[in-house]
C-alpha positions as CSV (number, residue, x, y, z in Angstrom):
1,X,97.1,1.6,-66.8
2,X,94.8,4.6,-67.3
3,X,92.0,2.3,-68.5
4,X,92.3,0.2,-65.3
5,X,92.1,3.3,-63.2
6,X,89.0,4.5,-64.9
7,X,87.4,1.1,-64.6
8,X,88.3,0.9,-60.9
9,X,86.9,4.4,-60.4
10,X,83.7,3.5,-62.1
11,X,83.5,0.3,-60.2
12,X,84.0,2.1,-56.9
13,X,81.3,4.7,-57.8
14,X,79.0,1.8,-58.8
15,X,79.6,0.0,-55.6
16,X,79.0,3.2,-53.7
17,X,75.6,3.7,-55.4
18,X,74.8,0.0,-54.7
19,X,75.8,0.4,-51.1
20,X,73.7,3.6,-50.9
21,X,70.8,1.8,-52.5
22,X,71.1,-1.2,-50.1
23,X,71.5,1.1,-47.1
24,X,68.5,3.1,-48.3
25,X,66.4,-0.1,-48.9
26,X,67.2,-1.5,-45.5
27,X,66.5,1.9,-43.9
28,X,63.1,2.0,-45.4
29,X,62.5,-1.6,-44.5
30,X,63.7,-1.0,-40.9
31,X,61.5,2.1,-40.8
32,X,58.5,0.1,-41.8
33,X,59.3,-2.6,-39.3
34,X,59.8,0.1,-36.6
35,X,56.5,1.7,-37.5
36,X,54.7,-1.7,-37.5
37,X,56.3,-2.5,-34.1
38,X,55.2,0.9,-32.8
39,X,51.7,0.3,-34.1
40,X,51.5,-3.2,-32.6
41,X,53.0,-1.9,-29.3
42,X,50.5,0.9,-29.3
43,X,47.6,-1.4,-30.0
44,X,48.8,-3.8,-27.3
45,X,49.3,-1.0,-24.9
46,X,45.9,0.5,-25.8
47,X,44.3,-2.9,-25.3
48,X,46.0,-3.4,-21.9
49,X,45.1,0.1,-20.8
50,X,41.5,-0.5,-21.9
51,X,41.4,-3.8,-20.0
52,X,42.7,-2.2,-16.9
53,X,40.3,0.7,-17.3
54,X,37.4,-1.7,-17.7
55,X,38.4,-3.6,-14.7
56,X,38.8,-0.4,-12.7
57,X,35.4,0.8,-13.9
58,X,33.8,-2.5,-13.0
59,X,35.4,-2.7,-9.6
60,X,34.7,0.9,-8.6
61,X,31.3,1.1,-10.2
62,X,30.3,-1.9,-8.2
63,X,31.7,-0.3,-5.1
64,X,29.9,3.0,-6.0
65,X,26.7,1.1,-6.6
66,X,27.0,-0.7,-3.3
67,X,27.6,2.7,-1.6
68,X,24.6,4.2,-3.3
69,X,22.4,1.3,-2.4
70,X,23.6,1.4,1.2
71,X,23.0,5.1,1.4
72,X,19.5,4.7,-0.1
73,X,18.7,1.8,2.2
74,X,19.8,3.7,5.3
75,X,17.8,6.8,4.2
76,X,14.7,4.7,3.6
77,X,15.1,2.9,6.9
78,X,15.2,6.2,8.6
79,X,12.1,7.4,6.6
80,X,10.4,4.1,7.3
81,X,11.0,4.4,11.1
82,X,9.8,8.0,11.0
83,X,6.6,7.0,9.1
84,X,6.1,4.0,11.4
85,X,6.4,6.2,14.5
86,X,4.0,8.7,13.0
87,X,1.5,6.0,12.1
88,X,1.7,4.4,15.5
89,X,1.1,7.8,17.1
90,X,-1.8,8.4,14.7
91,X,-3.3,4.9,15.4
92,X,-3.0,5.5,19.1
93,X,-4.6,8.9,18.9
94,X,-7.3,7.5,16.6
95,X,-7.9,4.6,19.0
96,X,-8.2,7.0,21.9
97,X,-10.6,9.2,19.9
98,X,-12.7,6.1,18.9
99,X,-12.7,4.8,22.5
100,X,-13.7,8.3,23.7
101,X,-16.5,8.4,21.2
102,X,-17.7,4.9,22.1
103,X,-17.5,5.8,25.8
104,X,-19.3,9.0,25.2
105,X,-21.9,7.1,23.2
106,X,-22.4,4.6,26.1
107,X,-22.6,7.4,28.6
108,X,-25.0,9.2,26.4
109,X,-27.2,6.1,26.0
110,X,-27.1,5.6,29.8
111,X,-28.2,9.1,30.6
112,X,-30.5,9.6,27.6
113,X,-33.7,8.4,29.3
114,X,-33.3,11.1,32.0
115,X,-33.1,13.8,29.3
116,X,-35.8,12.2,27.1
117,X,-38.1,11.7,30.1
118,X,-38.2,15.4,30.8
119,X,-38.4,16.5,27.2
120,X,-41.1,14.1,26.1
121,X,-43.0,13.9,29.4
122,X,-42.4,10.1,29.8
123,X,-42.0,8.4,33.2
124,X,-38.5,6.9,33.6
125,X,-40.2,3.6,34.5
126,X,-41.8,3.5,31.1
127,X,-38.5,3.3,29.1
128,X,-37.4,0.0,27.7
129,X,-33.8,-0.4,26.4
130,X,-33.3,-2.5,23.3
131,X,-30.0,-1.3,21.9
132,X,-30.6,-2.7,18.4
133,X,-32.2,-1.9,16.0
134,X,-33.4,1.0,18.2
135,X,-32.0,2.1,21.5
136,X,-35.1,2.8,23.5
137,X,-38.9,2.5,23.3
138,X,-40.8,4.9,25.4
139,X,-44.3,3.9,26.5
140,X,-45.7,7.3,27.3
141,X,-48.7,7.2,29.7
142,X,-48.0,3.6,30.8
143,X,-47.5,4.7,34.4
144,X,-49.4,8.0,34.2
145,X,-53.1,7.7,33.5
146,X,-53.4,11.4,33.0
147,X,-51.2,11.3,29.9
148,X,-52.6,10.1,26.6
149,X,-50.8,6.8,25.7
150,X,-48.2,7.0,23.0
151,X,-45.3,4.8,21.9
152,X,-42.1,6.5,20.8
153,X,-39.0,4.9,19.3
154,X,-35.7,6.5,20.3
155,X,-32.3,6.2,18.6
156,X,-29.6,8.0,20.5
157,X,-26.7,9.4,18.5
158,X,-23.6,11.4,19.5
159,X,-21.4,13.6,17.4
160,X,-21.7,13.2,13.6
161,X,-22.9,9.6,13.7
162,X,-25.9,8.7,11.5
163,X,-28.4,5.9,11.2
164,X,-27.3,2.6,9.8
165,X,-29.3,0.5,7.3
166,X,-31.3,-1.4,9.8
167,X,-32.1,1.7,11.8
168,X,-33.3,3.5,8.7
169,X,-35.6,0.5,7.9
170,X,-37.2,0.8,11.4
171,X,-37.5,4.5,11.0
172,X,-39.1,4.2,7.5
173,X,-41.5,1.5,8.7
174,X,-42.7,3.7,11.5
175,X,-43.0,6.9,9.4
176,X,-44.9,4.9,6.8
177,X,-47.2,3.5,9.5
178,X,-46.2,-0.1,8.8
179,X,-46.6,-0.8,12.5
180,X,-49.2,-3.1,14.0
181,X,-50.1,-4.8,17.3
182,X,-50.7,-8.6,17.4
183,X,-52.0,-10.6,20.3
184,X,-50.9,-14.3,20.0
185,X,-52.2,-17.2,21.9
186,X,-49.3,-19.6,22.2
187,X,-51.4,-22.8,22.6
188,X,-53.4,-21.9,19.5
189,X,-50.2,-21.1,17.6
190,X,-48.6,-24.4,18.5
191,X,-51.8,-26.3,17.5
192,X,-51.9,-24.5,14.2
193,X,-48.3,-25.4,13.4
194,X,-48.9,-29.1,14.3
195,X,-52.0,-29.2,12.1
196,X,-49.9,-27.8,9.2
197,X,-47.3,-30.4,9.8
198,X,-49.9,-33.2,9.9
199,X,-51.3,-32.0,6.6
200,X,-47.8,-31.9,5.0
201,X,-45.8,-34.8,6.6
202,X,-43.3,-35.0,3.7
203,X,-42.7,-31.3,3.8
204,X,-42.2,-31.5,7.6
205,X,-39.7,-34.3,7.3
206,X,-37.8,-32.5,4.6
207,X,-37.4,-29.5,6.9
């Protein structure tokens, strides 16, 4: 009877240890599963949160970009309108100034002979207006036999205007005395041209 009691006591103790081992095993396993579930849930939650964050960033960044672009567009529209108004004003003022200079130049050319006549002692009747490449030619002494004949070329300028290329050519030719007087008989000239054409018929036809 005592042996059986000892055996039963040992068996009970053994079973208790086995039970404790089994419980401990399943506790550890359950803990691992719980940790794994927590990790998976955390990763899933993190992924979901990241996706929502990315969507939010994309949505609001696009809105922010649109707002910035709209703000910049409006700002530059205002600046462009301001620049346009300033340019239009400048162009109008420049056009008025050019028109005034042109009118002043025309008026100056119109009244120039009256001033030039007195300064250079030329009769007003002896002025001839060309306009280009010189404005006037004054034939001094043409109407006044008491004055020694002289031919003067006049170019009238106003403001800061200067001679153009053709006007400079005329000036240089006169200053370098490359000026001459030719008397041409038109009949003789026509006859001379006809004779040249008769001598070179092929050349005449080619022309």
